[in-house]
C-alpha positions as a Markdown table, in Angstrom:
| # | Residue | x | y | z |
|---|---|---|---|---|
| 1 | Unk | -0.8 | 73.0 | -90.7 |
| 2 | Unk | -3.5 | 70.5 | -91.6 |
| 3 | Unk | -5.0 | 67.8 | -89.5 |
| 4 | Unk | -6.7 | 65.6 | -92.0 |
| 5 | Unk | -9.0 | 63.3 | -89.9 |
| 6 | Unk | -10.3 | 61.4 | -92.9 |
| 7 | Unk | -6.8 | 60.5 | -94.1 |
| 8 | Unk | -5.8 | 59.6 | -90.6 |
| 9 | Unk | -8.8 | 57.3 | -90.1 |
| 10 | Unk | -8.2 | 55.6 | -93.5 |
| 11 | Unk | -4.7 | 54.5 | -92.2 |
| 12 | Unk | -6.3 | 52.4 | -89.5 |
| 13 | Unk | -7.6 | 49.1 | -90.9 |
| 14 | Unk | -9.5 | 48.3 | -87.7 |
| 15 | Unk | -11.8 | 51.3 | -88.1 |
| 16 | Unk | -13.3 | 49.6 | -91.2 |
| 17 | Unk | -15.5 | 47.5 | -88.9 |
| 18 | Unk | -17.8 | 50.5 | -88.3 |
| 19 | Unk | -17.4 | 50.7 | -84.6 |
| 20 | Unk | -16.8 | 53.9 | -82.7 |
| 21 | Unk | -13.6 | 53.2 | -80.8 |
| 22 | Unk | -13.8 | 55.3 | -77.7 |
| 23 | Unk | -11.8 | 52.8 | -75.6 |
| 24 | Unk | -8.4 | 54.3 | -76.5 |
| 25 | Unk | -7.5 | 54.8 | -72.8 |
| 26 | Unk | -7.3 | 51.1 | -72.6 |
| 27 | Unk | -5.3 | 50.8 | -75.8 |
| 28 | Unk | -5.4 | 52.3 | -79.2 |
| 29 | Unk | -5.8 | 50.8 | -82.7 |
| 30 | Unk | -2.8 | 50.4 | -84.9 |
| 31 | Unk | -2.2 | 52.1 | -88.3 |
| 32 | Unk | -1.0 | 50.3 | -91.4 |
| 33 | Unk | 2.4 | 51.8 | -91.2 |
| 34 | Unk | 3.0 | 50.1 | -87.8 |
| 35 | Unk | 1.6 | 46.8 | -89.0 |
| 36 | Unk | 3.8 | 47.0 | -92.1 |
| 37 | Unk | 6.9 | 47.8 | -90.0 |
| 38 | Unk | 6.3 | 44.7 | -87.8 |
| 39 | Unk | 5.6 | 42.4 | -90.7 |
| 40 | Unk | 8.6 | 43.8 | -92.7 |
| 41 | Unk | 10.9 | 43.0 | -89.8 |
| 42 | Unk | 9.8 | 39.4 | -90.0 |
| 43 | Unk | 9.9 | 39.3 | -93.8 |
| 44 | Unk | 13.4 | 40.6 | -94.0 |
| 45 | Unk | 14.7 | 38.2 | -91.3 |
| 46 | Unk | 15.8 | 39.1 | -87.7 |
| 47 | Unk | 18.1 | 37.3 | -85.4 |
| 48 | Unk | 19.3 | 37.8 | -81.8 |
| 49 | Unk | 21.7 | 40.6 | -81.2 |
| 50 | Unk | 25.5 | 40.2 | -81.2 |
| 51 | Unk | 25.8 | 37.9 | -84.2 |
| 52 | Unk | 28.1 | 38.5 | -87.2 |
| 53 | Unk | 25.3 | 38.1 | -89.8 |
| 54 | Unk | 22.9 | 40.6 | -91.4 |
| 55 | Unk | 19.8 | 39.4 | -89.5 |
| 56 | Unk | 21.4 | 40.1 | -86.2 |
| 57 | Unk | 22.6 | 43.5 | -87.4 |
| 58 | Unk | 19.0 | 44.3 | -88.4 |
| 59 | Unk | 17.8 | 43.5 | -84.9 |
| 60 | Unk | 20.5 | 45.7 | -83.3 |
| 61 | Unk | 19.5 | 48.5 | -85.6 |
| 62 | Unk | 15.8 | 48.0 | -84.7 |
| 63 | Unk | 16.5 | 48.3 | -81.0 |
| 64 | Unk | 18.7 | 51.4 | -81.5 |
| 65 | Unk | 16.0 | 53.0 | -83.6 |
| 66 | Unk | 13.3 | 52.3 | -81.0 |
| 67 | Unk | 15.3 | 53.8 | -78.2 |
| 68 | Unk | 15.9 | 57.0 | -80.2 |
| 69 | Unk | 12.3 | 57.2 | -81.3 |
| 70 | Unk | 11.1 | 57.0 | -77.7 |
| 71 | Unk | 13.7 | 59.5 | -76.6 |
| 72 | Unk | 12.5 | 61.9 | -79.3 |
| 73 | Unk | 8.9 | 61.3 | -78.1 |
| 74 | Unk | 9.5 | 62.2 | -74.5 |
| 75 | Unk | 12.5 | 64.5 | -74.7 |
| 76 | Unk | 15.0 | 62.1 | -73.2 |
| 77 | Unk | 18.2 | 60.4 | -74.1 |
| 78 | Unk | 18.3 | 57.2 | -76.2 |
| 79 | Unk | 20.9 | 55.7 | -73.8 |
| 80 | Unk | 18.4 | 56.1 | -71.0 |
| 81 | Unk | 15.5 | 54.3 | -72.6 |
| 82 | Unk | 14.7 | 50.9 | -71.1 |
| 83 | Unk | 12.4 | 48.8 | -73.2 |
| 84 | Unk | 10.0 | 46.2 | -71.7 |
| 85 | Unk | 6.8 | 44.3 | -72.2 |
| 86 | Unk | 4.6 | 47.0 | -70.5 |
| 87 | Unk | 4.9 | 49.8 | -68.1 |
| 88 | Unk | 3.6 | 47.8 | -65.1 |
| 89 | Unk | 6.5 | 45.3 | -65.5 |
| 90 | Unk | 9.0 | 48.2 | -65.7 |
| 91 | Unk | 7.6 | 49.9 | -62.6 |
| 92 | Unk | 8.0 | 46.6 | -60.7 |
| 93 | Unk | 11.5 | 46.2 | -62.0 |
| 94 | Unk | 12.5 | 49.6 | -60.8 |
| 95 | Unk | 10.6 | 49.3 | -57.5 |
| 96 | Unk | 12.9 | 46.4 | -56.7 |
| 97 | Unk | 16.0 | 48.3 | -57.8 |
| 98 | Unk | 15.2 | 51.5 | -55.9 |
| 99 | Unk | 13.7 | 49.6 | -52.9 |
| 100 | Unk | 17.0 | 47.9 | -52.3 |
| 101 | Unk | 18.4 | 51.2 | -51.1 |
| 102 | Unk | 15.5 | 52.0 | -48.7 |
| 103 | Unk | 15.8 | 51.5 | -45.0 |
| 104 | Unk | 13.4 | 51.3 | -42.1 |
| 105 | Unk | 11.9 | 54.7 | -41.5 |
| 106 | Unk | 12.5 | 56.0 | -45.0 |
| 107 | Unk | 9.4 | 57.5 | -46.7 |
| 108 | Unk | 7.8 | 57.5 | -50.1 |
| 109 | Unk | 4.9 | 59.6 | -51.3 |
| 110 | Unk | 2.2 | 58.1 | -53.5 |
| 111 | Unk | -0.9 | 59.6 | -55.0 |
| 112 | Unk | -4.5 | 58.4 | -54.9 |
| 113 | Unk | -4.9 | 59.9 | -58.4 |
| 114 | Unk | -2.7 | 57.2 | -59.9 |
| 115 | Unk | -3.2 | 54.0 | -61.8 |
| 116 | Unk | -2.4 | 51.1 | -59.5 |
| 117 | Unk | 0.7 | 50.4 | -61.6 |
| 118 | Unk | 2.3 | 53.5 | -60.1 |
| 119 | Unk | 1.1 | 52.7 | -56.6 |
| 120 | Unk | 1.2 | 49.0 | -55.7 |
| 121 | Unk | 4.8 | 48.2 | -56.8 |
| 122 | Unk | 6.0 | 51.1 | -54.6 |
| 123 | Unk | 3.8 | 50.2 | -51.6 |
| 124 | Unk | 5.0 | 46.6 | -51.8 |
| 125 | Unk | 8.7 | 47.7 | -52.0 |
| 126 | Unk | 8.2 | 50.0 | -49.1 |
| 127 | Unk | 6.7 | 47.2 | -47.0 |
| 128 | Unk | 9.7 | 45.0 | -47.7 |
| 129 | Unk | 12.1 | 47.7 | -46.7 |
| 130 | Unk | 10.1 | 48.9 | -43.6 |
| 131 | Unk | 9.6 | 52.3 | -45.3 |
| 132 | Unk | 6.6 | 54.5 | -44.6 |
| 133 | Unk | 4.0 | 55.3 | -47.3 |
| 134 | Unk | 2.5 | 58.7 | -47.2 |
| 135 | Unk | -0.5 | 59.7 | -49.4 |
| 136 | Unk | -1.3 | 62.7 | -51.6 |
| 137 | Unk | -5.0 | 63.0 | -51.5 |
| 138 | Unk | -7.5 | 63.8 | -54.3 |
| 139 | Unk | -10.3 | 66.3 | -54.1 |
| 140 | Unk | -13.3 | 63.9 | -54.7 |
| 141 | Unk | -15.5 | 66.7 | -56.2 |
| 142 | Unk | -13.1 | 68.2 | -58.7 |
| 143 | Unk | -10.7 | 65.3 | -59.2 |
| 144 | Unk | -7.7 | 67.7 | -58.6 |
| 145 | Unk | -4.5 | 66.7 | -56.9 |
| 146 | Unk | -3.6 | 69.8 | -54.8 |
| 147 | Unk | 0.1 | 70.7 | -55.0 |
| 148 | Unk | 0.2 | 72.4 | -51.6 |
| 149 | Unk | -0.3 | 69.2 | -49.7 |
| 150 | Unk | 3.2 | 68.1 | -50.7 |
| 151 | Unk | 4.7 | 70.7 | -48.4 |
| 152 | Unk | 3.4 | 68.6 | -45.5 |
| 153 | Unk | 4.1 | 65.2 | -47.0 |
| 154 | Unk | 7.7 | 65.7 | -47.8 |
| 155 | Unk | 10.5 | 65.4 | -45.3 |
| 156 | Unk | 14.3 | 64.7 | -45.3 |
| 157 | Unk | 13.4 | 61.0 | -45.1 |
| 158 | Unk | 11.5 | 61.1 | -48.4 |
| 159 | Unk | 13.2 | 58.8 | -50.9 |
| 160 | Unk | 10.6 | 58.8 | -53.8 |
| 161 | Unk | 7.6 | 60.7 | -55.0 |
| 162 | Unk | 5.5 | 58.8 | -57.6 |
| 163 | Unk | 2.8 | 60.7 | -59.4 |
| 164 | Unk | 0.8 | 60.5 | -62.7 |
| 165 | Unk | 1.0 | 63.0 | -65.5 |
| 166 | Unk | -2.7 | 62.4 | -66.1 |
| 167 | Unk | -5.5 | 60.3 | -64.5 |
| 168 | Unk | -6.6 | 57.4 | -66.6 |
| 169 | Unk | -10.3 | 57.8 | -65.6 |
| 170 | Unk | -10.8 | 61.5 | -64.8 |
| 171 | Unk | -8.2 | 62.9 | -67.2 |
| 172 | Unk | -6.8 | 65.2 | -64.4 |
| 173 | Unk | -3.4 | 66.6 | -65.3 |
| 174 | Unk | -1.8 | 67.7 | -62.1 |
| 175 | Unk | 1.0 | 70.2 | -61.9 |
| 176 | Unk | 3.7 | 67.6 | -62.1 |
| 177 | Unk | 6.6 | 70.1 | -62.5 |
| 178 | Unk | 5.6 | 71.8 | -59.2 |
| 179 | Unk | 5.4 | 68.5 | -57.4 |
| 180 | Unk | 8.7 | 67.2 | -58.6 |
| 181 | Unk | 10.4 | 70.5 | -57.8 |
| 182 | Unk | 9.2 | 70.1 | -54.2 |
| 183 | Unk | 10.4 | 66.5 | -54.2 |
| 184 | Unk | 13.9 | 67.4 | -55.5 |
| 185 | Unk | 14.1 | 70.2 | -52.8 |
| 186 | Unk | 14.2 | 67.5 | -50.1 |
| 187 | Unk | 16.5 | 65.2 | -52.2 |
| 188 | Unk | 13.9 | 62.7 | -53.3 |
| 189 | Unk | 13.7 | 61.0 | -56.7 |
| 190 | Unk | 10.6 | 61.3 | -58.8 |
| 191 | Unk | 8.8 | 58.7 | -60.9 |
| 192 | Unk | 6.2 | 60.0 | -63.3 |
| 193 | Unk | 3.6 | 57.7 | -65.0 |
| 194 | Unk | 3.1 | 59.1 | -68.5 |
| 195 | Unk | 1.1 | 56.2 | -69.8 |
| 196 | Unk | -2.2 | 58.0 | -70.1 |
| 197 | Unk | -0.8 | 61.5 | -70.8 |
| 198 | Unk | 1.6 | 60.8 | -73.6 |
| 199 | Unk | -1.0 | 60.2 | -76.4 |
| 200 | Unk | -2.6 | 63.6 | -75.5 |
| 201 | Unk | 0.2 | 65.9 | -74.5 |
| 202 | Unk | 3.7 | 65.7 | -75.8 |
| 203 | Unk | 5.9 | 65.1 | -72.7 |
| 204 | Unk | 9.2 | 66.6 | -71.9 |
| 205 | Unk | 10.9 | 64.7 | -69.1 |
| 206 | Unk | 13.2 | 67.6 | -68.2 |
| 207 | Unk | 10.4 | 70.2 | -67.9 |
| 208 | Unk | 8.3 | 67.7 | -65.9 |
| 209 | Unk | 11.3 | 67.1 | -63.5 |
| 210 | Unk | 10.8 | 63.3 | -64.0 |
| 211 | Unk | 13.8 | 61.3 | -62.8 |
| 212 | Unk | 12.0 | 58.3 | -64.2 |
| 213 | Unk | 9.2 | 58.4 | -66.8 |
| 214 | Unk | 7.1 | 55.5 | -68.2 |
| 215 | Unk | 5.0 | 55.3 | -71.3 |
| 216 | Unk | 3.3 | 52.5 | -73.3 |
| 217 | Unk | 3.4 | 52.4 | -77.1 |
| 218 | Unk | 0.0 | 50.7 | -77.3 |
| 219 | Unk | -1.5 | 53.9 | -76.0 |
| 220 | Unk | -0.2 | 55.9 | -78.9 |
| 221 | Unk | -0.9 | 53.6 | -81.9 |
| 222 | Unk | 2.0 | 51.2 | -81.3 |
| 223 | Unk | 2.4 | 47.6 | -80.3 |
| 224 | Unk | 2.3 | 46.3 | -76.7 |
| 225 | Unk | 5.7 | 47.6 | -75.6 |
| 226 | Unk | 6.5 | 49.7 | -72.5 |
| 227 | Unk | 9.4 | 52.1 | -72.1 |
| 228 | Unk | 11.1 | 53.7 | -69.1 |
| 229 | Unk | 13.2 | 56.8 | -69.6 |
| 230 | Unk | 15.8 | 58.1 | -67.2 |
| 231 | Unk | 19.2 | 59.8 | -67.2 |
| 232 | Unk | 21.8 | 57.1 | -68.1 |
| 233 | Unk | 23.9 | 58.2 | -65.2 |
| 234 | Unk | 21.0 | 57.5 | -62.8 |
| 235 | Unk | 20.5 | 54.1 | -64.3 |
| 236 | Unk | 24.2 | 53.4 | -63.8 |
| 237 | Unk | 23.8 | 53.9 | -60.1 |
| 238 | Unk | 21.0 | 51.3 | -59.7 |
| 239 | Unk | 21.4 | 47.5 | -59.3 |
| 240 | Unk | 19.7 | 45.1 | -61.6 |
| 241 | Unk | 18.6 | 41.5 | -61.1 |
| 242 | Unk | 20.0 | 39.8 | -64.3 |
| 243 | Unk | 21.5 | 36.7 | -65.7 |
| 244 | Unk | 25.3 | 36.6 | -65.1 |
| 245 | Unk | 26.3 | 36.5 | -68.8 |
| 246 | Unk | 23.8 | 39.2 | -69.9 |
| 247 | Unk | 25.1 | 42.7 | -70.5 |
| 248 | Unk | 25.9 | 44.8 | -67.5 |
| 249 | Unk | 25.8 | 48.1 | -69.4 |
| 250 | Unk | 22.7 | 50.4 | -69.3 |
| 251 | Unk | 20.1 | 50.4 | -70.4 |
| 252 | Unk | 20.4 | 46.7 | -71.4 |
| 253 | Unk | 21.0 | 45.4 | -67.9 |
| 254 | Unk | 17.4 | 46.2 | -67.0 |
| 255 | Unk | 16.0 | 44.3 | -70.0 |
| 256 | Unk | 15.7 | 40.6 | -69.2 |
| 257 | Unk | 15.5 | 38.0 | -71.9 |
| 258 | Unk | 15.4 | 38.4 | -75.7 |
| 259 | Unk | 13.7 | 41.5 | -77.0 |
| 260 | Unk | 10.6 | 41.4 | -79.3 |
| 261 | Unk | 12.5 | 42.9 | -82.2 |
| 262 | Unk | 9.7 | 43.0 | -84.7 |
| 263 | Unk | 7.4 | 44.8 | -82.2 |
| 264 | Unk | 10.2 | 47.3 | -81.5 |
| 265 | Unk | 10.2 | 48.1 | -85.2 |
| 266 | Unk | 6.6 | 48.9 | -84.7 |
| 267 | Unk | 7.5 | 51.3 | -81.8 |
| 268 | Unk | 9.6 | 53.4 | -84.2 |
| 269 | Unk | 6.9 | 53.4 | -86.8 |
| 270 | Unk | 4.3 | 54.5 | -84.2 |
| 271 | Unk | 6.4 | 57.5 | -83.2 |
| 272 | Unk | 6.8 | 58.4 | -86.9 |
| 273 | Unk | 3.0 | 58.0 | -87.3 |
| 274 | Unk | 2.4 | 60.5 | -84.5 |
| 275 | Unk | 5.1 | 62.8 | -85.9 |
| 276 | Unk | 3.3 | 62.8 | -89.2 |
| 277 | Unk | -0.2 | 63.7 | -88.1 |
| 278 | Unk | 0.1 | 67.4 | -89.0 |
| 279 | Unk | 0.5 | 68.0 | -92.7 |
| 280 | Unk | 2.4 | 69.1 | -94.6 |
| 281 | Unk | 5.5 | 67.8 | -92.8 |
| 282 | Unk | 8.1 | 70.4 | -92.1 |
| 283 | Unk | 11.7 | 69.6 | -92.8 |
| 284 | Unk | 12.8 | 69.6 | -89.2 |
| 285 | Unk | 13.8 | 67.3 | -86.4 |
| 286 | Unk | 11.4 | 64.5 | -85.4 |
| 287 | Unk | 11.0 | 66.1 | -82.0 |
| 288 | Unk | 9.8 | 69.3 | -83.7 |
| 289 | Unk | 7.5 | 67.3 | -86.0 |
| 290 | Unk | 6.1 | 65.6 | -82.9 |
| 291 | Unk | 5.5 | 69.0 | -81.2 |
| 292 | Unk | 3.6 | 70.3 | -84.2 |
| 293 | Unk | 1.6 | 67.1 | -84.6 |
| 294 | Unk | 0.6 | 66.9 | -81.0 |
| 295 | Unk | -0.5 | 70.6 | -81.0 |
| 296 | Unk | -2.9 | 69.6 | -83.8 |
| 297 | Unk | -4.0 | 66.4 | -81.9 |
| 298 | Unk | -4.7 | 68.5 | -78.8 |
| 299 | Unk | -6.8 | 71.0 | -80.7 |
| 300 | Unk | -8.8 | 68.2 | -82.5 |
| 301 | Unk | -9.4 | 66.3 | -79.2 |
| 302 | Unk | -10.5 | 69.4 | -77.3 |
| 303 | Unk | -13.0 | 70.3 | -80.0 |
| 304 | Unk | -14.5 | 66.8 | -80.0 |
| 305 | Unk | -14.4 | 66.6 | -76.2 |
| 306 | Unk | -16.4 | 69.8 | -75.7 |
| 307 | Unk | -19.2 | 68.1 | -77.7 |
| 308 | Unk | -18.9 | 64.8 | -75.8 |
| 309 | Unk | -18.7 | 66.2 | -72.3 |
| 310 | Unk | -21.3 | 68.9 | -73.0 |
| 311 | Unk | -23.7 | 66.2 | -74.5 |
| 312 | Unk | -23.2 | 63.9 | -71.5 |
| 313 | Unk | -23.7 | 66.8 | -69.1 |
| 314 | Unk | -27.0 | 67.7 | -70.7 |
| 315 | Unk | -28.5 | 64.2 | -70.1 |
| 316 | Unk | -30.6 | 64.2 | -67.0 |
| 317 | Unk | -29.8 | 60.7 | -65.9 |
| 318 | Unk | -26.0 | 61.0 | -66.3 |
| 319 | Unk | -23.6 | 61.7 | -63.4 |
| 320 | Unk | -20.1 | 62.9 | -64.4 |
| 321 | Unk | -17.2 | 62.4 | -62.1 |
| 322 | Unk | -14.4 | 65.0 | -61.8 |
| 323 | Unk | -14.1 | 68.5 | -63.3 |
| 324 | Unk | -10.4 | 69.2 | -63.3 |
| 325 | Unk | -9.2 | 72.5 | -64.8 |
| 326 | Unk | -6.6 | 70.7 | -67.0 |
| 327 | Unk | -7.6 | 67.3 | -68.3 |
| 328 | Unk | -7.3 | 64.9 | -71.2 |
| 329 | Unk | -10.3 | 64.0 | -73.4 |
| 330 | Unk | -11.8 | 61.4 | -71.2 |
| 331 | Unk | -15.2 | 61.1 | -69.4 |
| 332 | Unk | -16.0 | 58.9 | -66.4 |
| 333 | Unk | -19.8 | 58.6 | -65.8 |
| 334 | Unk | -22.8 | 56.7 | -64.6 |
| 335 | Unk | -26.3 | 56.5 | -65.9 |
| 336 | Unk | -29.1 | 56.3 | -63.3 |
| 337 | Unk | -31.0 | 53.0 | -63.3 |
| 338 | Unk | -28.2 | 51.1 | -65.1 |
| 339 | Unk | -25.0 | 49.4 | -63.9 |
| 340 | Unk | -21.8 | 50.5 | -65.7 |
| 341 | Unk | -21.6 | 47.0 | -67.2 |
| 342 | Unk | -25.1 | 47.4 | -68.6 |
| 343 | Unk | -24.3 | 50.7 | -70.2 |
| 344 | Unk | -21.1 | 49.4 | -71.8 |
| 345 | Unk | -22.9 | 46.4 | -73.1 |
| 346 | Unk | -25.7 | 48.5 | -74.6 |
| 347 | Unk | -23.1 | 50.8 | -76.3 |
| 348 | Unk | -21.2 | 47.7 | -77.7 |
| 349 | Unk | -24.5 | 46.3 | -79.1 |
| 350 | Unk | -24.9 | 49.7 | -80.9 |
| 351 | Unk | -21.4 | 49.9 | -82.3 |
| 352 | Unk | -19.6 | 51.9 | -79.6 |
| 353 | Unk | -16.6 | 50.6 | -77.7 |
| 354 | Unk | -16.1 | 52.0 | -74.2 |
| 355 | Unk | -14.7 | 50.6 | -71.0 |
| 356 | Unk | -16.3 | 50.2 | -67.6 |
| 357 | Unk | -15.2 | 49.3 | -64.0 |
| 358 | Unk | -12.3 | 50.7 | -61.9 |
| 359 | Unk | -9.8 | 50.7 | -64.8 |
| 360 | Unk | -7.1 | 50.0 | -62.3 |
| 361 | Unk | -7.6 | 53.4 | -60.7 |
| 362 | Unk | -8.0 | 51.5 | -57.5 |
| 363 | Unk | -7.3 | 54.2 | -55.0 |
| 364 | Unk | -9.2 | 56.9 | -57.0 |
| 365 | Unk | -12.3 | 54.8 | -57.4 |
| 366 | Unk | -12.2 | 54.3 | -53.7 |
| 367 | Unk | -12.1 | 58.0 | -53.1 |
| 368 | Unk | -15.0 | 58.5 | -55.4 |
| 369 | Unk | -17.0 | 55.8 | -53.7 |
| 370 | Unk | -17.3 | 53.7 | -56.8 |
| 371 | Unk | -14.8 | 50.9 | -56.4 |
| 372 | Unk | -17.0 | 48.4 | -54.7 |
| 373 | Unk | -20.1 | 49.2 | -56.8 |
| 374 | Unk | -18.9 | 48.5 | -60.3 |
| 375 | Unk | -16.9 | 51.6 | -61.0 |
| 376 | Unk | -18.2 | 53.8 | -63.9 |
| 377 | Unk | -18.2 | 54.0 | -67.6 |
| 378 | Unk | -15.1 | 55.4 | -69.3 |
| 379 | Unk | -15.2 | 57.0 | -72.8 |
| 380 | Unk | -12.1 | 58.6 | -74.2 |
| 381 | Unk | -10.9 | 60.1 | -77.4 |
| 382 | Unk | -7.9 | 59.2 | -79.5 |
| 383 | Unk | -6.5 | 61.2 | -82.4 |
| 384 | Unk | -8.4 | 59.0 | -84.9 |
| 385 | Unk | -11.8 | 59.6 | -83.5 |
| 386 | Unk | -14.2 | 62.0 | -85.4 |
| 387 | Unk | -17.5 | 63.8 | -84.8 |
| 388 | Unk | -19.5 | 60.8 | -86.0 |
| 389 | Unk | -18.0 | 58.7 | -83.2 |
| 390 | Unk | -19.0 | 61.2 | -80.6 |
| 391 | Unk | -22.5 | 61.8 | -82.1 |
| 392 | Unk | -23.2 | 58.0 | -82.1 |
| 393 | Unk | -22.0 | 57.6 | -78.6 |
| 394 | Unk | -24.2 | 60.4 | -77.3 |
| 395 | Unk | -27.2 | 59.1 | -79.2 |
| 396 | Unk | -26.8 | 55.6 | -77.8 |
| 397 | Unk | -26.4 | 56.9 | -74.2 |
| 398 | Unk | -29.4 | 59.1 | -74.6 |
| 399 | Unk | -31.4 | 56.1 | -76.0 |
| 400 | Unk | -30.9 | 54.0 | -72.8 |
| 401 | Unk | -34.2 | 53.2 | -71.1 |
| 402 | Unk | -35.0 | 55.8 | -68.5 |
| 403 | Unk | -34.8 | 55.0 | -64.8 |
| 404 | Unk | -38.1 | 54.6 | -63.0 |
| 405 | Unk | -36.4 | 54.9 | -59.6 |
């Protein structure tokens, strides 16, 4: 098995601008195969679904292929893949659907580790229903989400447990399977946010115990499309706000409006891109190719991240946040004497893209005491990053003017 980083980087036109793209946690760049798939869909001609002509048939095939590709990526069923504009929109859609069944005094359990997209829609739905929100807390020092606390949080009134598979600022990968097992033991449903985890760790919704799982293609080299995966039978049990003449079958009844067919062609191409990162390609199922490729991605990212996190930790003016035992390749830090915005601007002027601020980790940045003071700087690795990106990043951070305070 070979992970050819030079060949991988050459497939991303955007990398030709010379910048080090360490902002992948906010969205990755797109390879030429995905760009070509989207443009080819337009070139060939696409129409709305349900028509008796070839352009309509092409669109129907594109949608079916995208569902199957996402199902292969996460270990789900194509018939349970709901496609949408982004994960946040999909969480809101299902918060409305699930919340209709909640009653006053019911309970949901949320986590302060999560991106606000897996917090606020549920909290708002609970408020509408008169349900109680209970919180799983984060260890501010380590960034861990202790599993044991769920024993005290869960009751026979718990209706939903929402938890992330990986923190989008600290990289913490909690023991989701243990949490969902506890939730299922009291009859609760589970909603797992896989947006940040999917590009770094091949998910398996069954092993995770996720009744619902969301992911975003633009975090794994695809277009701006979100996907929710659930058992089709579970989707059948849920109501959907929809137009009267639109399909009542699942998963379509949860997809409002006309789908962005060309972008969905890009979703399939992005899954194929990820499945082809380890060379040579074995003659096996796409799921198996994904597994092999993601093992190679993980090894590549871990090697680079050891350099990145070790280099940051060796700089006297840098404060790193979180030290979870299991994490994705992402660092959240501050530099003494500089605001996070100043650090990000300095890096940008020197050819390095990073993010700064709360990054929608609203509850977690509150726990860390950073939310109201500008958050911190976030630098994360994607599969197309190489050692030169990391070295330039560390050199630029080290070159910041020293604090005199």
